[in-house]
N, CA and C of each residue as an Amber inpcrd file, in Angstrom:
protein
   666
   1.0180000  -0.9270000   0.4540000   0.1250000   0.0960000  -0.1600000
   0.9820000   1.4280000  -0.0500000   0.3120000   2.1430000  -1.2120000
   1.3150000   3.0590000  -0.5910000   0.8760000   3.9960000   0.3090000
   1.8690000   4.8390000   0.8820000   1.7180000   6.5430000   1.8660000
   0.1140000   7.1080000   1.7580000  -0.6850000   7.0890000   2.3310000
  -1.4730000   8.0750000   2.4550000  -1.3240000   9.5170000   2.7160000
  -1.1930000  10.6120000   1.8670000  -1.6340000  11.2650000   2.2100000
  -2.8160000  12.4780000   2.5970000  -2.5330000  13.8090000   2.4750000
  -4.3250000  14.1520000   2.1970000  -4.5710000  14.7590000   3.3090000
  -5.8140000  15.0730000   3.7010000  -6.7770000  15.2800000   4.9820000
  -5.9690000  14.8050000   6.2300000  -5.8750000  13.0300000   6.2420000
  -6.1030000  12.1880000   7.3010000  -4.4890000  12.2220000   7.3330000
  -3.4220000  12.7150000   6.5040000  -2.0880000  12.9770000   7.7930000
  -1.6690000  14.1840000   7.9650000  -1.0890000  14.3540000   8.9860000
  -0.6010000  15.5100000   9.9090000   0.6400000  15.7760000   9.3570000
   1.2190000  17.4670000   9.7870000   2.6380000  17.9030000   9.0720000
   3.2170000  17.1420000  10.2430000   3.1960000  16.3530000  11.2660000
   4.2620000  15.4940000  11.6330000   4.3410000  14.3950000  11.1550000
   3.2350000  13.6800000  10.6120000   2.7410000  12.4840000  10.3590000
   3.3890000  12.3480000   8.6330000   3.7720000  13.4190000   8.3420000
   4.5980000  13.6000000   7.1390000   5.9160000  13.4870000   7.1560000
   6.1710000  14.0490000   8.4210000   7.4620000  14.1220000   8.6830000
   8.4680000  12.5510000   9.0230000   7.2780000  12.0620000   9.1350000
   7.4770000  10.1140000   9.7440000   7.5820000   9.4390000   8.5900000
   7.1250000  10.2900000   7.6290000   7.5420000   9.5820000   6.1410000
   9.1510000   9.9070000   5.7220000   9.8280000  10.3800000   6.3970000
  11.3190000  10.7520000   5.8170000  12.0860000   9.8890000   6.1530000
  13.0600000   9.0650000   5.2020000  13.6730000   7.7210000   5.2970000
  14.6260000   8.0760000   6.6790000  15.1330000   9.3550000   7.0250000
  16.3940000   9.8840000   7.7110000  15.8450000   9.7220000   9.0870000
  14.4220000   9.8100000   9.3170000  13.9630000  10.4890000  10.4100000
  13.7460000   9.3870000  11.5030000  13.5870000   7.9330000  10.6000000
  13.6290000   6.6030000  11.6100000  14.3990000   6.2370000  12.3940000
  15.4510000   6.4780000  12.1770000  16.8640000   6.0000000  13.0860000
  17.3330000   7.3650000  14.0590000  16.9770000   8.6950000  13.6250000
  16.7590000   9.5370000  14.7490000  15.4770000   9.4790000  15.4840000
  14.7620000   9.1660000  15.3860000  13.6160000   9.0070000  16.0950000
  13.5880000   7.9000000  17.0990000  14.1850000   6.5310000  16.7930000
  14.5150000   5.7070000  17.9130000  15.5720000   5.7010000  18.9830000
  16.6300000   6.3390000  18.2110000  17.5340000   6.6130000  19.0780000
  18.1660000   7.9470000  19.6670000  17.4480000   8.9880000  19.3180000
  17.4310000  10.1550000  19.7350000  16.4570000  10.6350000  19.9110000
  15.2520000  11.1680000  19.1750000  13.9730000  11.8940000  19.2620000
  13.6690000  11.3880000  20.3210000  12.8330000  10.4820000  20.0660000
  11.9270000   9.7350000  21.5110000  12.5100000   9.5550000  22.6730000
  14.0220000   9.1700000  22.7860000  14.2080000   8.9530000  24.2590000
  14.2000000  10.2620000  24.9070000  15.2540000  11.7070000  24.0360000
  14.8320000  12.7930000  24.7180000  13.6630000  13.6190000  24.8950000
  12.4750000  13.3650000  24.0370000  11.1400000  13.9550000  23.5220000
  10.7090000  13.1310000  25.0450000  10.6940000  12.0800000  25.4160000
   9.6510000  11.2130000  26.1810000  10.4510000  11.4990000  27.5810000
  11.6100000  11.7980000  27.7500000  12.1640000  11.6710000  29.0300000
  11.9300000  13.5420000  29.5530000  11.8260000  14.5260000  28.6580000
  10.8640000  15.8320000  28.9760000   9.6830000  15.6660000  29.2760000
   9.0070000  15.2060000  28.7200000   7.3170000  15.4340000  28.5770000
   7.3800000  14.0760000  29.5350000   8.1540000  13.3070000  30.2840000
   7.7610000  12.4070000  31.0200000   7.8120000  12.8690000  32.1080000
   8.4630000  14.5420000  32.2570000   8.6340000  15.6440000  33.9830000
   9.7610000  14.3420000  33.9560000  10.6810000  13.9550000  33.3780000
  12.2010000  13.7250000  34.0580000  12.1050000  12.3170000  34.7440000
  10.6140000  11.7210000  34.6640000  10.3650000  10.2450000  35.0840000
  11.3320000   9.3110000  34.7200000  12.7890000   9.1520000  35.1000000
  13.4750000   8.3070000  34.3880000  13.1030000   6.2940000  34.7210000
  12.8860000   6.0160000  35.9130000  12.1570000   4.8740000  36.6930000
  11.3850000   4.7170000  35.9360000  10.1760000   6.0290000  35.7420000
   8.7860000   4.9140000  34.8280000   9.2960000   4.6890000  33.3050000
  10.2730000   5.4940000  32.5220000  10.4670000   5.1800000  31.2420000
  11.2720000   3.9020000  31.0780000  12.4230000   3.4490000  31.7490000
  12.6030000   2.1980000  32.1860000  11.9550000   1.3090000  32.2090000
  10.4900000   1.2980000  32.6450000   9.8610000   0.1830000  32.7320000
   8.4610000   0.3030000  31.6130000   8.6960000   1.4190000  30.9840000
   7.7890000   2.0200000  30.1560000   7.1210000   0.4600000  29.6450000
   7.8270000  -0.0150000  29.0260000   7.9950000  -1.3440000  27.9650000
   7.2540000  -2.4550000  28.6750000   7.5080000  -2.7110000  30.2050000
   6.7880000  -3.9970000  30.8820000   5.7970000  -3.3950000  31.2000000
   5.5650000  -2.5130000  31.7800000   4.1310000  -1.5030000  31.9510000
   3.0360000  -1.5960000  30.4990000   3.3980000  -1.4340000  29.2820000
   2.2720000  -1.8680000  28.5170000   2.1670000  -3.2730000  28.3960000
   3.2700000  -3.8240000  28.2620000   2.3840000  -4.9800000  28.5520000
   1.6020000  -5.7230000  29.4870000   2.2020000  -5.3300000  31.1720000
   0.8970000  -5.9200000  32.1740000  -0.1280000  -4.7680000  31.7400000
  -0.3420000  -3.9030000  31.3660000  -2.2810000  -3.2560000  31.1850000
  -2.3900000  -4.0290000  29.9930000  -1.8290000  -4.4440000  29.3890000
  -2.4660000  -5.4300000  27.8910000  -2.9310000  -6.4660000  28.2450000
  -2.7350000  -7.4090000  29.5780000  -2.0300000  -8.2120000  30.1020000
  -1.9080000  -9.8110000  28.7820000  -1.1690000  -9.4210000  28.3770000
  -0.9630000 -10.7430000  26.9620000  -0.4200000 -11.8710000  27.8660000
  -0.7380000 -13.1990000  27.2780000   0.0580000 -14.1700000  27.6090000
   0.6810000 -15.2330000  26.1940000   0.9590000 -15.9340000  26.8040000
   1.3080000 -17.2100000  25.6240000  -0.2690000 -17.1600000  24.5230000
   0.1770000 -16.7900000  23.3710000  -0.9490000 -17.3340000  22.3260000
  -1.3740000 -16.0400000  21.8650000  -1.3690000 -15.3470000  22.7420000
  -2.0730000 -13.8020000  22.0860000  -1.8520000 -13.4940000  21.0540000
  -2.7190000 -12.5120000  20.6790000  -2.9630000 -12.1560000  18.9790000
  -2.5870000 -10.5610000  19.5130000  -1.8100000  -9.6080000  19.1170000
  -1.6080000  -8.3620000  19.7560000  -1.3000000  -7.2760000  18.8920000
  -1.9500000  -6.0080000  18.5950000  -1.9580000  -5.1820000  17.1540000
  -1.0800000  -3.9900000  18.2690000  -0.2370000  -3.5770000  17.4900000
   1.1140000  -2.8550000  18.0120000   0.0340000  -1.2270000  16.7510000
  -0.3140000  -0.3530000  16.9560000  -0.8070000   0.5660000  16.1680000
  -0.1410000   1.4050000  16.2270000   0.2760000   2.3290000  14.5710000
   0.9790000   3.0000000  14.7410000   2.6460000   2.5620000  15.3190000
   3.2150000   1.6420000  15.0940000   4.2840000   0.9850000  15.7130000
   5.5640000   1.7860000  15.4760000   5.6350000   2.4940000  14.8770000
   6.7380000   3.4030000  14.2670000   7.8460000   2.0600000  13.7740000
   9.3380000   2.0870000  14.3870000  10.2910000   1.8360000  14.5280000
  10.3350000   0.1540000  15.1350000   8.8890000  -0.2050000  15.7440000
   8.6380000  -1.4250000  16.5470000   9.2730000  -1.6560000  18.2580000
   9.5570000  -0.2840000  18.2630000  10.1240000  -0.2800000  19.8030000
   9.4250000  -1.3710000  20.7400000   8.0340000  -1.1650000  20.8270000
   6.7030000  -2.0820000  21.5260000   7.1280000  -2.9950000  21.1720000
   6.7690000  -3.4810000  19.4750000   6.3900000  -4.6770000  18.6920000
   7.0140000  -5.5000000  19.9130000   8.1730000  -5.9990000  20.1320000
   9.0430000  -6.7580000  20.3400000   8.8090000  -7.3970000  21.4590000
   8.3460000  -6.5360000  22.6220000   7.8780000  -6.5410000  23.5820000
   7.0120000  -7.2200000  23.3990000   6.0060000  -7.0930000  22.7370000
   4.6470000  -7.6000000  22.8690000   4.6690000  -9.2410000  22.4500000
   5.8230000  -9.3470000  21.3850000   6.1270000 -10.4340000  20.6700000
   6.5000000 -11.5220000  21.8390000   7.6600000 -10.9580000  22.9340000
   8.1690000 -11.5770000  23.9200000   6.8230000 -12.4260000  24.6950000
   5.6060000 -11.6030000  25.2530000   4.6720000 -11.4320000  26.3600000
   3.6710000 -12.8830000  25.8480000   4.1080000 -12.6030000  24.1740000
   2.8390000 -13.8260000  23.7440000   3.4950000 -15.3220000  23.0890000
   4.7140000 -15.0940000  23.1080000   5.4770000 -16.4780000  22.8190000
   5.2330000 -17.6940000  23.5070000   5.3740000 -18.7510000  23.0510000
   5.9520000 -18.5870000  21.7620000   4.8520000 -19.1720000  20.5310000
   3.5410000 -19.0730000  21.1290000   2.4960000 -19.2160000  19.8090000
   1.7480000 -17.8150000  19.1940000   2.4330000 -16.9600000  19.9750000
   1.2480000 -15.7510000  19.2780000   2.2960000 -14.7520000  18.6470000
   1.4190000 -13.8460000  18.3870000   1.7640000 -12.7000000  17.0930000
   1.8600000 -11.4820000  17.8360000   2.9070000 -10.6250000  17.4510000
   2.9030000  -9.0530000  17.6860000   2.4880000  -8.5500000  16.5440000
   1.8210000  -7.8110000  15.7390000   1.4120000  -7.7580000  14.6730000
   1.8850000  -5.7640000  14.7440000   2.8870000  -5.0370000  14.1060000
   3.0090000  -3.5380000  13.8380000   1.7260000  -3.0220000  12.7240000
   1.3520000  -2.1260000  12.7890000   0.4950000  -1.5350000  11.6610000
   1.3500000  -0.1920000  11.5440000   1.9580000   0.7650000  10.6110000
   2.0750000   1.7950000  10.5160000   1.9080000   2.2190000   9.0980000
   1.7410000   4.0800000   8.9230000   1.9050000   4.3690000   7.7630000
   3.1960000   4.8830000   7.2470000   4.2790000   4.6650000   7.9630000
   5.2170000   5.2680000   7.5310000   6.4740000   4.0080000   7.1020000
   6.6250000   3.9060000   5.3580000   7.3770000   2.4520000   5.3430000
   9.3360000   3.3770000   5.9970000   9.6810000   3.9490000   5.8080000
  11.0650000   4.2530000   6.1690000  11.1210000   3.5730000   8.1260000
   9.8700000   4.0580000   8.8930000   9.5480000   3.1200000   9.9690000
   9.7120000   1.8370000   9.8850000   8.5940000   1.4530000   9.3860000
   8.3240000  -0.0630000   8.8850000   9.4510000  -0.6760000   8.5770000
  11.0950000  -0.1270000   7.8940000  11.6540000  -1.3570000   6.8960000
  13.0570000  -0.4500000   8.1970000  12.6450000   0.2130000   9.3480000
  13.5300000   0.3060000  10.1130000  13.0830000  -0.5090000  11.5810000
  11.7970000  -0.6670000  11.5590000  11.5720000  -1.7920000  12.5930000
  11.6170000  -4.0330000  11.7690000  11.7850000  -3.7970000  10.3000000
  12.0920000  -4.9710000  10.0070000  13.8530000  -4.9020000  10.1130000
  14.2530000  -4.0070000  10.1990000  15.9930000  -4.0600000  10.8500000
  16.0810000  -4.4480000  12.0550000  15.5510000  -3.8010000  12.9170000
  16.2440000  -3.6430000  13.9480000  15.1600000  -4.5100000  14.8340000
  13.9590000  -4.5240000  14.7570000  12.9590000  -5.2320000  15.8590000
  12.2210000  -6.6490000  15.2630000  12.7600000  -6.8670000  14.1840000
  12.4580000  -8.6620000  13.6080000  12.6160000  -9.9030000  14.3990000
  12.0540000  -9.6120000  15.6860000  11.8520000 -11.2190000  16.3100000
  11.1380000 -12.0550000  16.2700000  11.2490000 -13.1120000  16.9040000
  10.1180000 -14.4190000  16.1990000   9.4590000 -14.3350000  17.0650000
   7.7430000 -13.7190000  16.1450000   6.4390000 -13.5560000  16.9680000
   6.2050000 -11.9820000  16.5270000   7.1430000 -11.6290000  15.0550000
   6.5140000 -10.2910000  14.9650000   6.1340000 -10.1030000  13.4180000
   5.5860000  -9.2010000  13.5430000   5.4170000  -8.9140000  11.9100000
   4.6930000  -7.6740000  11.7940000   5.1890000  -7.4280000  10.6470000
   4.7030000  -5.6380000  10.2290000   3.8330000  -5.1490000   8.9150000
   2.9960000  -4.4120000   8.8180000   2.4750000  -3.9360000   7.6960000
   2.1570000  -2.6040000   7.6500000   1.7220000  -2.1170000   6.1860000
   1.8100000  -0.9830000   6.0460000   0.3520000  -0.5650000   6.2120000
  -0.4080000   0.3330000   7.0730000  -1.6590000   0.7520000   6.8160000
  -2.0720000   1.8610000   7.7790000  -2.8570000   2.6310000   7.8590000
  -3.7660000   3.7670000   8.2700000  -4.3180000   3.6340000   9.5670000
  -4.1270000   3.9660000  10.9220000  -4.7380000   4.0200000  11.7390000
  -6.6160000   4.3100000  11.9280000  -6.4460000   5.0400000  11.0820000
  -8.1050000   5.4180000  10.4200000  -8.9180000   4.4320000   9.9970000
  -7.9450000   3.3290000   8.9140000  -8.9770000   2.3850000   8.8080000
  -8.2950000   1.1530000   8.8100000  -8.2500000   0.2390000   9.8800000
  -7.4250000  -0.3870000  10.1060000  -7.8710000  -2.0620000   9.2820000
  -7.2960000  -2.1690000   8.5280000  -7.4970000  -3.2870000   7.5270000
  -7.5910000  -5.2520000   8.1730000  -8.5090000  -4.9240000   9.7720000
  -8.4890000  -6.0100000  10.1250000 -10.0380000  -6.3080000  10.4760000
 -10.5750000  -7.3580000  10.3800000 -12.0080000  -7.7550000  11.0720000
 -12.3150000  -7.2550000  12.5750000 -13.8790000  -7.3920000  12.5440000
 -13.8890000  -7.0330000  14.1020000 -13.8340000  -7.8440000  15.1540000
 -12.8390000  -7.7970000  16.6280000 -13.0630000  -8.4610000  17.5260000
 -11.8430000  -9.3600000  16.5920000 -10.9710000  -8.7490000  16.3610000
  -9.7820000  -9.5990000  16.0010000  -8.6970000  -9.9120000  16.7570000
  -7.9840000  -8.9050000  17.7440000  -7.3170000  -9.5750000  18.8580000
  -7.3210000  -9.2580000  20.2210000  -6.1460000  -9.8990000  20.9330000
  -6.4840000 -10.2390000  22.2570000  -6.0410000  -8.8510000  22.7510000
  -5.3900000  -7.9690000  21.9830000  -5.0150000  -6.4600000  22.5730000
  -4.5870000  -6.1760000  21.4490000  -4.7820000  -4.1530000  21.9510000
  -4.5390000  -3.4830000  21.1030000  -3.8820000  -2.0950000  21.7480000
  -2.3610000  -1.6870000  21.3330000  -1.5610000  -0.4430000  22.0280000
  -1.5340000   0.2060000  21.0580000  -1.2390000   1.5120000  21.2340000
  -0.7470000   3.1590000  20.3330000  -0.3400000   3.5500000  21.7170000
   0.8240000   3.5310000  21.3540000   1.7660000   4.2580000  22.2260000
   2.4000000   5.3450000  21.4920000   2.4110000   6.7260000  21.5500000
   2.9790000   7.7450000  21.3230000   2.4690000   7.9680000  19.8860000
   1.1280000   7.7520000  19.5360000   0.9950000   8.1080000  17.8480000
  -0.6830000   8.9350000  18.0140000  -1.2230000   8.9070000  18.9130000
  -2.6750000   9.1770000  18.9470000  -2.7460000  10.5760000  18.6760000
  -2.1280000  11.5040000  19.2070000  -2.1960000  12.3830000  19.4810000
  -1.1010000  13.6110000  17.9180000  -0.7730000  12.2830000  17.3530000
  -0.2250000  12.5030000  15.8620000  -1.3580000  12.4330000  14.6590000
  -2.3910000  12.0050000  15.0950000  -3.0170000  11.3970000  14.2730000
  -4.6340000  12.7630000  14.0830000  -4.5480000  13.3240000  12.2330000
  -5.7020000  14.2750000  12.6060000  -7.3570000  13.9130000  13.3550000
  -7.3640000  12.9940000  12.6270000  -9.0350000  12.3070000  13.3240000
  -8.6410000  11.3180000  14.4660000  -8.2700000  11.8330000  15.2790000
  -7.5020000  10.6990000  16.7560000  -8.4890000   9.8000000  16.9750000
 -10.2310000  10.4300000  17.0570000 -11.3700000   9.7580000  17.4430000
 -11.6500000   8.2330000  16.7780000 -11.2570000   9.0800000  14.9420000
 -11.3940000   7.8260000  14.0600000 -10.9400000   6.7520000  14.5120000
  -9.4380000   7.0900000  14.5870000  -8.2260000   6.0950000  15.1870000
  -9.0640000   5.5740000  16.3800000  -9.2740000   5.9700000  17.4710000
  -9.6180000   5.6870000  18.3260000 -10.9220000   4.4580000  18.5120000
 -11.6130000   5.1890000  17.3540000 -13.0650000   3.9650000  17.4180000
 -12.4450000   2.5420000  16.5500000 -11.3690000   2.7820000  15.8570000
 -10.9760000   1.6100000  15.1100000 -10.1730000   0.5620000  16.1840000
  -9.5240000   1.1490000  16.9330000  -8.9160000   0.1300000  18.2340000
 -10.5380000  -0.2780000  18.7580000 -11.0810000   0.4030000  19.3370000
 -12.0490000  -0.2020000  19.5730000 -13.0610000  -1.2640000  19.1420000
 -13.0980000  -1.1230000  17.8300000 -13.7740000  -2.1710000  17.1700000
 -12.9250000  -3.5900000  16.5200000 -11.2290000  -3.2260000  16.5780000
 -10.4780000  -4.5670000  16.5100000 -10.2910000  -5.5600000  17.7580000
 -10.5030000  -5.0260000  18.8870000 -10.2730000  -5.8330000  20.3840000
 -11.3960000  -6.5560000  20.4790000 -10.9390000  -7.6590000  21.0310000
 -12.1510000  -8.5700000  21.3980000 -13.1480000  -8.1680000  22.2200000
 -14.0530000  -9.0930000  22.8220000 -14.4660000  -8.6730000  23.9180000
 -14.1410000  -9.0100000  25.3250000 -13.5680000  -8.8730000  25.9910000
 -12.9810000  -8.7110000  27.5430000 -11.4300000  -8.7480000  26.7530000
 -10.9450000  -8.2680000  25.6000000  -9.4240000  -8.1220000  25.1650000
  -9.2180000  -6.6410000  26.4620000  -8.2020000  -6.1600000  25.9950000
  -7.7380000  -5.1100000  26.6060000  -6.8790000  -4.0730000  25.0520000
  -7.2760000  -2.6480000  25.7510000  -6.7540000  -1.7130000  24.9320000
  -5.3920000  -1.0850000  26.1390000  -4.1180000  -0.4190000  25.2110000
  -3.6430000   0.5910000  26.1010000  -2.4930000   1.4390000  25.3690000
  -3.0400000   2.9720000  25.4580000  -2.8830000   3.6860000  25.0430000
  -2.2350000   5.1240000  25.6860000  -0.9460000   5.0450000  25.0400000
  -0.2330000   6.6310000  25.6330000  -0.2860000   7.7220000  24.6840000
  -0.8770000   8.6970000  25.5540000  -0.8620000   9.8350000  24.2130000
  -0.7500000  11.3680000  25.3920000  -0.9000000  12.1700000  24.4880000
  -0.5510000  13.2850000  25.5340000  -2.0890000  13.5970000  26.5580000
  -1.6260000  14.7330000  27.2660000  -2.5700000  15.5400000  27.9160000
  -1.9260000  16.5620000  28.9060000  -3.4340000  17.3160000  29.2240000
  -2.8990000  18.4250000  29.9730000  -4.1600000  19.0540000  30.8350000
  -3.7770000  19.4210000  31.7310000  -4.7090000  20.0520000  32.6900000
  -5.7230000  21.3350000  32.0530000  -7.1030000  21.3540000  31.7160000
  -7.7170000  21.8590000  31.3130000  -7.1670000  23.8730000  31.5400000
  -6.7850000  24.1680000  32.2040000  -6.0120000  25.3620000  32.8800000
  -4.9850000  25.6780000  31.7120000  -4.2230000  25.1040000  31.4880000
  -2.6880000  24.9690000  30.7930000  -3.2840000  24.5790000  28.9020000
  -4.1010000  23.6910000  28.5860000  -4.1110000  23.1000000  27.8740000
  -4.4670000  23.8980000  26.6790000  -5.2540000  25.1370000  26.6570000
  -5.5890000  26.0810000  25.4540000  -3.8900000  26.1720000  24.8820000
  -3.3510000  27.1890000  25.3860000  -2.0230000  27.2710000  25.4380000
  -1.0310000  26.3730000  25.0240000  -1.2550000  25.5990000  25.3430000
  -0.2880000  24.1530000  25.2550000  -1.1600000  23.7060000  23.5480000
  -2.0760000  23.3240000  23.4620000  -2.8120000  23.1930000  22.1980000
  -2.4650000  23.9750000  21.2370000  -2.4080000  25.1670000  21.3610000
  -2.2690000  26.1650000  20.2470000  -0.6710000  26.0850000  19.5070000
   0.3940000  25.8580000  20.9150000   1.9530000  25.6000000  20.4030000
   1.8040000  24.0820000  19.5020000   1.2370000  23.0010000  20.4070000
   1.5830000  22.1520000  19.5030000   0.7270000  21.6110000  18.1030000
  -0.4020000  22.6510000  18.4200000  -1.1640000  22.5050000  16.8140000
  -0.6170000  22.6070000  15.4070000   0.7560000  23.9890000  15.6730000
   1.6380000  24.2900000  14.8890000   2.7290000  23.3950000  13.6970000
   2.4580000  21.8020000  15.0620000   3.6100000  21.3820000  14.1850000
   2.5290000  19.6020000  13.9300000   1.2160000  19.8740000  14.1750000
   0.3600000  18.6400000  13.9590000  -0.0080000  17.9560000  15.2560000
   0.3520000  18.2110000  16.2900000   0.1560000  17.6690000  17.3230000
  -1.3770000  18.0080000  17.7430000  -1.9200000  17.0740000  19.0860000
  -3.1060000  17.2950000  19.8510000  -2.7460000  17.3160000  21.0810000
  -3.2410000  18.1820000  22.2530000  -2.7150000  18.0860000  23.7040000
  -4.8290000  17.4330000  23.8960000  -4.4160000  16.0690000  24.1190000
  -5.7910000  15.6200000  25.0910000  -5.9990000  16.0340000  26.6900000
  -7.5030000  16.4670000  26.4320000  -8.0880000  16.9560000  27.9150000
  -8.2730000  15.7430000  28.6630000  -8.2470000  16.3860000  30.1040000
  -8.3880000  15.0920000  30.8860000  -8.9920000  13.8810000  30.8330000
 -10.2730000  13.6880000  29.9260000 -11.5030000  13.1470000  30.0270000
 -11.5390000  12.7190000  28.6880000 -11.0060000  12.7510000  27.8190000
 -11.0370000  12.7500000  26.5880000 -11.2480000  11.1670000  26.0030000
 -10.1190000  10.4430000  26.2780000 -10.0960000   9.1350000  25.9550000
 -10.3830000   8.3530000  26.5830000 -10.6710000   8.4470000  28.2100000
 -10.8280000   7.5740000  28.8920000 -12.5170000   7.8660000  28.7570000
 -13.3040000   8.8270000  28.2990000 -14.3250000   9.1150000  28.2820000
 -15.0900000   8.6940000  27.1020000 -13.8830000   8.1460000  25.8820000
 -15.2110000   8.0040000  24.6110000 -14.6480000   6.3560000  24.8780000
 -13.7780000   6.0990000  25.8340000 -13.8770000   4.2610000  26.2780000
 -14.8280000   4.0320000  26.8010000 -14.9780000   4.9080000  27.7460000
 -16.3980000   4.4050000  28.9260000 -17.7340000   4.5050000  28.0850000
 -17.5260000   5.5800000  27.3230000 -18.8080000   5.7620000  26.1890000
 -19.0540000   4.3900000  25.5360000 -18.1030000   3.6360000  25.0650000
 -17.8840000   2.3810000  24.3700000 -18.4900000   1.3460000  24.8970000
 -18.4700000   1.6050000  25.9950000 -18.9230000   0.4060000  26.9650000
 -17.6460000  -0.1170000  27.5920000 -16.6820000   0.3510000  27.8590000
 -15.6700000  -0.5310000  28.1060000 -15.1590000  -0.2480000  29.8200000
 -15.2900000  -1.3950000  30.4920000 -14.6880000  -1.5100000  32.3010000
 -13.0330000  -1.1030000  32.7640000 -12.9640000  -1.6770000  33.6930000
 -11.4050000  -0.9040000  34.3680000 -10.7280000  -0.3800000  33.5280000
 -11.4340000   1.4120000  33.2460000 -10.6390000   2.3270000  32.6480000
 -10.0590000   2.9360000  33.7460000  -8.6080000   2.8340000  33.1560000
  -7.6800000   3.0940000  33.9900000  -6.4170000   4.5800000  33.5800000
  -6.4870000   5.1540000  34.2050000  -5.2980000   6.4670000  33.7660000
  -4.4280000   6.6710000  34.4760000  -2.9190000   6.6960000  34.0560000
  -1.7400000   7.2430000  34.8870000  -1.5400000   8.1240000  33.9070000
  -1.2560000   9.2240000  34.7060000  -0.4270000  10.8140000  34.5150000
   0.9140000  10.7740000  34.3510000   1.7810000  11.0650000  33.4730000
   3.2650000  11.3220000  34.0960000   3.9510000  12.2410000  33.2320000
   3.7840000  13.4110000  33.7100000   4.3730000  14.6090000  33.0010000
   3.1610000  14.8610000  32.0230000   3.3950000  15.7080000  30.6370000
   2.5800000  15.7800000  29.6340000   1.6870000  14.2820000  28.9930000
   1.9330000  13.2390000  29.5790000   1.4530000  11.8390000  28.9190000
   0.6600000  11.1250000  29.8560000  -0.5000000  11.1540000  29.1550000
  -1.5650000   9.4170000  30.0270000  -1.2240000   8.4300000  29.6780000
  -1.3100000   7.5430000  30.2650000  -1.4310000   5.9510000  30.0980000
  -3.0110000   5.3410000  30.8540000  -3.0600000   4.6870000  29.4800000
  -4.5200000   4.3680000  29.3350000  -5.2770000   2.9040000  29.3810000
  -5.7470000   1.9680000  29.5400000  -5.9420000   0.9770000  29.7970000
  -7.1060000   0.7200000  30.0090000  -7.6720000  -0.0820000  29.3120000
  -9.2480000  -0.7160000  29.5660000  -9.6300000  -1.8370000  29.1440000
 -10.7900000  -2.3540000  29.4370000 -11.0660000  -3.5450000  29.1680000
 -12.0990000  -3.5210000  27.8910000 -12.3120000  -4.6980000  26.8500000
 -13.2450000  -4.1640000  26.1690000 -14.5390000  -4.8450000  26.6040000
 -15.8430000  -4.2110000  25.9570000 -17.2290000  -4.7450000  26.7810000
 -17.2520000  -6.3240000  25.8930000 -18.1270000  -7.2580000  27.0120000
 -18.6730000  -8.3740000  26.3460000 -18.0900000  -9.5590000  27.0730000
 -18.3560000 -10.4130000  26.5090000 -18.0720000 -11.8070000  26.9320000
 -16.6020000 -12.4570000  27.1990000 -16.0400000 -12.8060000  27.7080000
 -14.5720000 -13.4360000  27.2380000 -14.5070000 -14.4370000  26.5500000
């Protein structure tokens, strides 16, 4: 599938398409940006992948989707948790990011596919867990992407999302600055409220700096 441009691609997403960005993002940009935006909470960042696995409650044989997986930093952690018979599937709009993932994070039990978070090419109730870490705020229509995540997780499955947040008192200014680069700053209850409205239970939210970590269980019988 060719990269999709136009209204559904933000300025930040277009930057992610550049072939030189993927290694910089993985080794420089993400560590530096994440540390600052997480209020320099280094202990939390060192456990970020493990906490994502815990939030998804992954087990051997599970099928997990990593939405907007980038260079696959988290995909292999999910693959290790569902080994030996499970699969961690990463999907991303950026070919350079996927090439980087295939080079650096092509562990057993991982696979990568090019595609848009706004139109996930999977059937309903397809995955035991769906994660989206560090990407929802880049997508021009984030709630469409969130609805797609809701659609593809099975009843009783888990979702884990890391995205931006800020108190309403500072969100206006932060949002204006962020929007210049195509980013979105979410309000305190926008993401959790959307999940609760969809019937999700066990909705939790943990805040570190300007980032929120949300996890929830999909409605329906397990």
